[in-house]
C-alpha positions as CSV (number, residue, x, y, z in Angstrom):
1,M,-85.5,139.2,0.3
2,K,-82.9,137.1,2.1
3,N,-85.3,134.5,2.9
4,S,-86.4,134.2,-0.7
5,V,-82.9,134.2,-2.2
6,V,-81.5,131.3,-0.1
7,P,-84.1,128.7,-1.0
8,I,-83.7,129.7,-4.7
9,W,-79.9,129.3,-4.4
10,T,-80.2,126.0,-2.5
11,E,-82.7,124.6,-5.0
12,S,-80.3,125.6,-7.9
13,T,-77.4,124.0,-6.1
14,R,-79.4,120.9,-5.5
15,N,-80.3,120.7,-9.1
16,L,-76.7,121.1,-10.0
17,I,-75.3,118.6,-7.5
18,K,-77.8,115.8,-8.3
19,P,-76.3,114.8,-11.7
20,V,-72.8,115.1,-10.2
21,V,-73.7,112.7,-7.4
22,V,-75.1,110.3,-9.9
23,L,-72.0,110.5,-12.0
24,V,-69.7,109.9,-9.0
25,I,-71.8,106.9,-7.9
26,T,-71.8,105.5,-11.4
27,F,-68.0,106.0,-11.7
28,A,-67.5,104.3,-8.3
29,A,-69.7,101.4,-9.3
30,T,-67.9,101.1,-12.5
31,V,-64.5,101.0,-10.8
32,K,-65.8,98.5,-8.3
33,L,-67.2,96.3,-11.1
34,S,-63.9,96.6,-13.0
35,Q,-62.0,95.5,-10.0
36,A,-64.3,92.6,-9.4
37,L,-64.0,91.5,-13.1
38,Y,-60.2,91.9,-12.8
39,R,-60.1,89.7,-9.7
40,Y,-62.4,87.1,-11.4
41,S,-60.3,87.0,-14.5
42,R,-57.2,86.6,-12.4
43,R,-58.8,83.8,-10.4
44,R,-59.9,82.0,-13.6
45,A,-56.5,82.4,-15.1
46,R,-54.9,81.1,-11.9
47,N,-57.3,78.1,-11.7
48,R,-56.7,77.4,-15.4
49,S,-53.0,77.6,-14.8
50,E,-53.2,75.3,-11.8
51,T,-55.3,72.8,-13.8
52,M,-52.9,72.9,-16.6
53,S,-50.0,72.5,-14.2
54,S,-51.8,69.6,-12.5
55,A,-52.4,68.0,-15.9
56,S,-48.8,68.7,-16.9
57,S,-47.6,67.2,-13.6
58,S,-49.7,64.1,-14.1
59,G,-48.4,63.9,-17.6
60,N,-44.9,64.3,-16.4
61,E,-45.4,61.6,-13.7
62,A,-46.7,59.2,-16.3
63,D,-43.7,60.0,-18.6
64,V,-41.3,59.4,-15.7
65,R,-43.0,56.1,-14.8
66,R,-42.8,55.0,-18.4
67,S,-39.2,55.9,-18.6
68,R,-38.4,54.0,-15.4
69,V,-40.2,50.9,-16.6
70,R,-38.5,51.0,-20.0
71,S,-35.0,51.4,-18.5
72,S,-35.6,48.5,-16.0
73,K,-33.6,45.2,-16.2
74,L,-36.3,43.1,-14.4
75,Y,-37.6,41.8,-17.8
76,F,-35.1,39.6,-19.5
77,D,-35.3,36.7,-22.0
78,I,-35.6,33.3,-20.4
79,P,-34.4,30.2,-22.4
80,N,-37.0,27.6,-23.3
81,S,-35.1,25.0,-21.2
82,K,-36.3,26.7,-18.1
83,V,-39.9,26.6,-16.7
84,P,-41.9,29.5,-15.4
85,L,-41.2,28.7,-11.7
86,I,-39.3,31.6,-10.2
87,Y,-37.2,31.4,-7.1
88,S,-33.9,32.6,-5.6
89,S,-32.1,31.5,-2.5
90,A,-32.0,35.2,-1.7
91,Y,-35.7,35.1,-1.0
92,D,-35.3,33.5,2.4
93,I,-34.9,35.7,5.5
94,S,-32.4,34.8,8.2
95,F,-31.6,37.5,10.8
96,L,-29.9,36.1,13.9
97,G,-33.0,34.2,14.7
98,I,-35.0,37.4,15.2
99,E,-37.2,36.5,12.2
100,K,-38.7,33.7,14.3
101,L,-40.4,36.4,16.5
102,H,-43.0,36.8,13.7
103,P,-45.4,33.9,13.0
104,F,-44.6,34.0,9.3
105,D,-42.2,31.2,8.2
106,S,-39.5,33.3,6.6
107,A,-37.8,30.2,5.2
108,K,-41.1,29.0,3.6
109,W,-40.0,29.9,0.1
110,G,-36.8,27.8,0.1
111,R,-38.7,24.9,1.8
112,I,-41.3,25.0,-1.0
113,C,-38.6,24.8,-3.6
114,G,-36.9,22.0,-1.7
115,F,-40.0,19.9,-1.7
116,L,-40.5,20.4,-5.4
117,L,-36.9,19.3,-6.1
118,V,-37.1,16.2,-3.8
119,D,-40.4,15.2,-5.2
120,N,-38.8,15.5,-8.7
121,V,-41.5,17.9,-9.9
122,V,-38.9,20.2,-11.4
123,D,-35.1,20.2,-12.0
124,K,-33.1,22.7,-10.1
125,N,-31.4,24.0,-13.3
126,C,-34.9,24.7,-14.8
127,I,-35.9,27.1,-12.1
128,V,-35.8,30.8,-13.1
129,E,-33.8,33.1,-10.9
130,P,-35.0,36.8,-11.0
131,R,-33.0,40.0,-10.6
132,E,-33.5,42.2,-7.6
133,A,-35.6,45.3,-8.0
134,S,-33.5,48.5,-8.0
135,K,-34.6,51.8,-6.4
136,N,-35.5,53.0,-9.9
137,D,-37.8,50.0,-10.3
138,L,-39.4,50.6,-7.0
139,L,-40.0,54.2,-7.8
140,V,-42.4,53.1,-10.5
141,V,-45.0,52.8,-7.7
142,H,-43.4,53.9,-4.5
143,S,-42.7,57.5,-3.6
144,E,-39.2,58.7,-2.7
145,E,-40.4,59.7,0.7
146,Y,-41.6,56.1,1.4
147,L,-38.4,54.5,0.2
148,N,-36.4,57.0,2.4
149,S,-38.5,56.0,5.4
150,L,-37.1,52.5,5.1
151,K,-33.7,53.9,5.9
152,K,-34.9,54.0,9.5
153,S,-34.8,50.6,11.2
154,A,-37.7,51.5,13.4
155,N,-40.0,52.0,10.4
156,V,-39.0,48.6,8.9
157,A,-39.6,47.0,12.3
158,M,-43.2,48.4,12.4
159,I,-43.9,47.2,8.8
160,I,-42.6,43.6,9.4
161,E,-44.0,43.6,13.0
162,V,-40.8,42.5,14.6
163,P,-40.0,45.3,17.2
164,P,-36.4,44.2,18.0
165,V,-35.3,45.0,14.4
166,A,-35.6,48.7,15.4
167,I,-32.4,48.6,17.4
168,F,-30.2,47.2,14.6
169,P,-28.1,49.4,12.2
170,N,-30.1,50.1,9.1
171,C,-27.3,48.7,6.9
172,L,-27.8,45.3,8.5
173,V,-31.6,45.6,8.1
174,Q,-31.2,46.5,4.5
175,Q,-29.1,43.4,3.9
176,K,-31.0,40.9,6.0
177,V,-34.6,42.0,5.6
178,L,-35.1,44.3,2.6
179,Y,-32.7,42.5,0.2
180,P,-34.8,39.3,0.3
181,F,-37.9,41.4,-0.4
182,V,-36.5,43.3,-3.4
183,N,-35.5,39.9,-4.9
184,Q,-39.1,38.6,-4.5
185,V,-40.4,41.8,-6.1
186,G,-38.1,41.1,-9.1
187,G,-39.7,37.6,-9.3
188,T,-43.2,38.9,-9.3
189,V,-42.6,41.5,-12.0
190,L,-40.8,38.9,-14.2
191,A,-43.7,36.4,-13.7
192,A,-46.0,38.6,-15.8
193,K,-43.7,38.4,-18.7
194,L,-43.3,34.7,-18.4
195,A,-47.0,34.2,-18.1
196,K,-47.7,36.2,-21.2
197,E,-45.1,34.0,-23.1
198,R,-45.9,30.6,-21.6
199,G,-49.5,31.0,-20.3
200,W,-48.6,30.7,-16.6
201,A,-45.9,31.6,-14.1
202,I,-45.5,30.9,-10.4
203,N,-43.3,33.1,-8.2
204,I,-42.5,31.0,-5.1
205,G,-42.7,34.2,-3.1
206,G,-44.2,37.6,-3.3
207,G,-47.8,38.6,-2.8
208,F,-47.2,41.5,-0.5
209,H,-50.8,42.7,-0.8
210,H,-50.8,44.9,2.3
211,C,-48.3,47.3,0.8
212,S,-49.3,50.3,-1.3
213,G,-47.1,52.9,-3.0
214,E,-47.1,55.1,0.1
215,K,-47.4,52.7,3.0
216,G,-46.2,49.2,4.1
217,G,-47.6,46.9,6.8
218,G,-48.4,43.4,7.7
219,F,-45.0,42.0,6.8
220,C,-45.3,43.6,3.3
221,V,-42.6,46.2,2.6
222,Y,-42.9,46.6,-1.2
223,A,-46.0,46.7,-3.5
224,D,-44.9,43.9,-5.8
225,I,-48.5,43.3,-7.2
226,S,-48.9,46.9,-8.2
227,L,-45.4,47.0,-9.7
228,C,-46.1,43.8,-11.6
229,I,-49.2,45.3,-13.1
230,H,-47.7,48.6,-14.1
231,F,-44.8,46.8,-15.9
232,A,-47.4,44.7,-17.7
233,F,-49.3,47.7,-18.8
234,E,-46.3,49.4,-20.2
235,L,-44.3,46.5,-21.7
236,L,-46.7,43.6,-22.5
237,N,-49.4,45.5,-24.4
238,I,-51.9,44.6,-21.6
239,S,-54.7,46.9,-20.6
240,R,-57.0,44.7,-18.4
241,V,-55.8,42.8,-15.3
242,M,-57.8,40.8,-12.8
243,I,-56.5,40.4,-9.3
244,I,-57.9,37.2,-7.6
245,D,-56.8,37.6,-4.0
246,L,-57.6,34.5,-2.0
247,D,-55.3,35.2,1.0
248,A,-57.3,35.2,4.2
249,H,-56.5,38.9,4.7
250,Q,-57.9,41.8,2.7
251,G,-55.5,43.0,0.0
252,N,-55.7,46.7,1.0
253,G,-52.4,47.6,-0.6
254,H,-53.2,46.9,-4.3
255,E,-56.8,48.1,-3.6
256,T,-55.4,51.5,-2.6
257,D,-53.0,51.7,-5.5
258,F,-55.7,50.9,-8.1
259,A,-58.6,52.8,-6.6
260,N,-61.0,53.7,-9.4
261,D,-58.7,52.3,-12.0
262,S,-61.1,50.6,-14.5
263,R,-58.2,48.7,-16.0
264,V,-57.9,46.5,-12.9
265,Y,-60.7,44.3,-11.5
266,I,-60.3,43.1,-8.0
267,L,-61.9,39.9,-6.6
268,D,-61.0,39.8,-2.9
269,M,-62.2,36.8,-0.9
270,Y,-61.2,37.4,2.7
271,N,-62.1,37.2,6.4
272,P,-63.4,40.7,7.4
273,G,-63.0,39.9,11.1
274,I,-59.2,40.0,11.0
275,Y,-56.4,42.5,10.1
276,P,-56.2,45.0,8.3
277,F,-59.8,46.4,8.8
278,D,-59.1,48.9,6.0
279,Y,-62.7,50.0,5.2
280,E,-61.5,52.8,3.0
281,A,-59.5,50.5,0.7
282,S,-62.4,48.0,0.7
283,R,-64.5,50.6,-1.2
284,Y,-62.3,49.9,-4.2
285,I,-62.9,46.2,-4.3
286,D,-64.9,45.3,-7.4
287,Q,-66.1,41.9,-6.1
288,K,-66.0,41.4,-2.3
289,V,-66.5,37.9,-0.9
290,A,-66.6,37.7,2.9
291,V,-65.5,34.4,4.5
292,A,-66.1,34.5,8.2
293,S,-63.9,32.9,10.8
294,G,-64.6,29.2,11.0
295,T,-65.5,28.8,7.3
296,T,-65.0,25.2,6.3
297,T,-63.6,23.7,3.1
298,N,-66.9,22.9,1.3
299,E,-68.4,26.3,2.1
300,Y,-65.2,28.0,1.0
301,L,-65.0,26.2,-2.3
302,R,-68.7,26.8,-3.0
303,K,-68.2,30.5,-2.5
304,L,-65.2,30.5,-4.7
305,D,-67.1,28.8,-7.5
306,E,-69.9,31.4,-7.3
307,A,-67.3,34.2,-7.2
308,L,-65.5,33.0,-10.3
309,E,-68.9,32.8,-12.2
310,V,-69.6,36.4,-11.3
311,A,-66.1,37.5,-12.2
312,V,-66.2,35.9,-15.7
313,R,-69.4,37.8,-16.5
314,S,-68.1,41.1,-15.1
315,F,-64.7,41.5,-16.6
316,D,-62.6,40.2,-19.5
317,P,-59.0,40.2,-18.4
318,E,-55.8,39.8,-20.4
319,L,-53.8,38.8,-17.3
320,I,-54.7,37.3,-14.0
321,V,-52.6,37.9,-10.9
322,Y,-53.5,35.2,-8.4
323,N,-52.6,35.9,-4.8
324,A,-52.7,32.4,-3.3
325,G,-52.2,32.8,0.4
326,T,-52.3,29.6,2.5
327,D,-53.4,31.3,5.7
328,I,-56.9,30.0,5.0
329,L,-55.6,26.6,6.3
330,D,-57.3,25.0,9.3
331,G,-55.2,25.9,12.3
332,D,-53.6,29.0,10.9
333,P,-53.3,31.4,13.9
334,L,-54.0,34.5,11.9
335,G,-56.4,33.5,9.1
336,Q,-58.9,31.8,11.4
337,L,-60.5,29.7,8.6
338,K,-60.9,25.9,8.5
339,V,-59.8,24.9,5.0
340,S,-58.0,21.6,4.6
341,P,-54.8,21.0,2.7
342,D,-56.8,19.3,-0.1
343,G,-59.1,22.3,-0.1
344,I,-56.0,24.5,-0.9
345,T,-55.2,22.1,-3.8
346,N,-58.7,22.2,-5.1
347,R,-58.8,26.0,-4.8
348,D,-55.6,26.5,-6.8
349,E,-56.8,24.0,-9.4
350,K,-60.1,25.9,-9.8
351,V,-58.3,29.2,-10.4
352,F,-55.8,27.8,-12.8
353,R,-58.6,26.0,-14.7
354,F,-60.6,29.2,-14.8
355,A,-57.6,30.9,-16.5
356,R,-56.8,28.0,-18.8
357,N,-60.4,27.5,-20.1
358,R,-60.4,31.2,-21.1
359,N,-56.8,31.3,-22.4
360,I,-55.8,34.0,-19.9
361,P,-52.2,34.1,-18.7
362,I,-51.9,33.7,-15.0
363,V,-49.4,34.7,-12.4
364,M,-49.5,32.9,-9.0
365,L,-47.9,34.4,-5.9
366,T,-47.6,32.4,-2.6
367,S,-48.4,35.3,-0.2
368,G,-49.3,34.7,3.4
369,G,-49.4,31.5,5.5
370,Y,-48.4,31.2,9.1
371,M,-48.0,27.5,9.7
372,K,-44.9,25.4,9.1
373,S,-47.1,23.0,7.1
374,S,-47.8,25.8,4.5
375,A,-44.7,25.0,2.5
376,R,-45.6,21.3,2.1
377,V,-49.2,22.3,1.1
378,I,-48.0,24.7,-1.5
379,A,-45.6,22.2,-3.0
380,D,-48.3,19.6,-3.1
381,S,-50.7,22.0,-4.9
382,I,-48.1,22.9,-7.5
383,T,-47.5,19.1,-8.0
384,N,-51.2,18.7,-8.5
385,L,-51.3,21.5,-11.1
386,S,-48.6,19.7,-13.0
387,K,-50.4,16.3,-12.8
388,K,-53.5,17.9,-14.1
389,S,-51.5,19.4,-17.0
390,L,-52.5,22.9,-15.9
391,I,-48.8,23.8,-15.8
392,D,-45.8,22.1,-17.5
393,T,-42.8,21.8,-15.2
394,G,-40.8,19.7,-17.7
395,K,-41.6,16.5,-15.9
396,N,-44.1,13.8,-16.8
397,I,-45.8,13.2,-13.5
398,T,-49.4,12.8,-14.7
399,N,-49.6,9.2,-13.7
400,R,-47.6,9.3,-10.5
């Protein structure tokens, strides 16, 4: 009897336990699923919150930038008695002779202006003097962190490529090196306003195309081109800008700042075999034109003609920022090209004619050039633009 009772009891127990086990397993699965759903919903909520926060942050950044631009004093009314040639004696760098350790002629800007005055191309009292860019102005593009880094002389020394500057007190570096640069930034920014009003403007300085919002280099401390364009977007009702960068070096600074920005079209014609070798930034060039070391005048101008034809079919700008470096000159130790002084004159004329024929305001910046002869070449080119009536300097020099 015992043997028969136990199996019956065990079978009954098994029949009783089976639904309980199923119930427990179902409950456990339900709890686990609920927990998973809860975690998923929390994750989605967090991601949505982060996305909204990011969008809000971007929106806040845009609002802050807009506020800074609108509170700036870099735009101001210029009387009609003045011509859109911008220069200040504060542009030139003189730092106990240490500036001569860099191949760049840091007195170039004043020498250009001097030649134009002596040649009677423009009257001294007709030249526009800009205001220096304030910290608030620079923050339109630059980060607080980058601007703070310039408070260390060693960092400035690396950017301008003059190592001895590192040993000097930063207050002296600010006065002797950075002050001239912030004045040139003010000139570049103001040039866009003048170009919109008069059709053209030339800043006898600026063109610091190696500097982006987060990084300086190659003698370029501030991103004047990027600042100029952001001010134009905000204050001049402009939404499409073409950068024509004809300095011998790649303009990696503005390329970085306007990466994937469809409002800005970049035509960069440069020697890929020299500094800065910024392959990441080169991905953001809309129209890349390589000019190898040794490129001569005729070949250079032919490539420029072809490039401008492509550009006009590709983009319809409301403003052109022309970075007119003269380091393409034959004999320039850094550019390594072989373009003649007359080639520079022809190049500038082609770009100005390109803008004039299409009624596009143009800003010209003098940018790089590492030969003493650069100042004379630039002055001669500006004189030619005046002779060809592509600019009006207030002097009738057409038949000279």
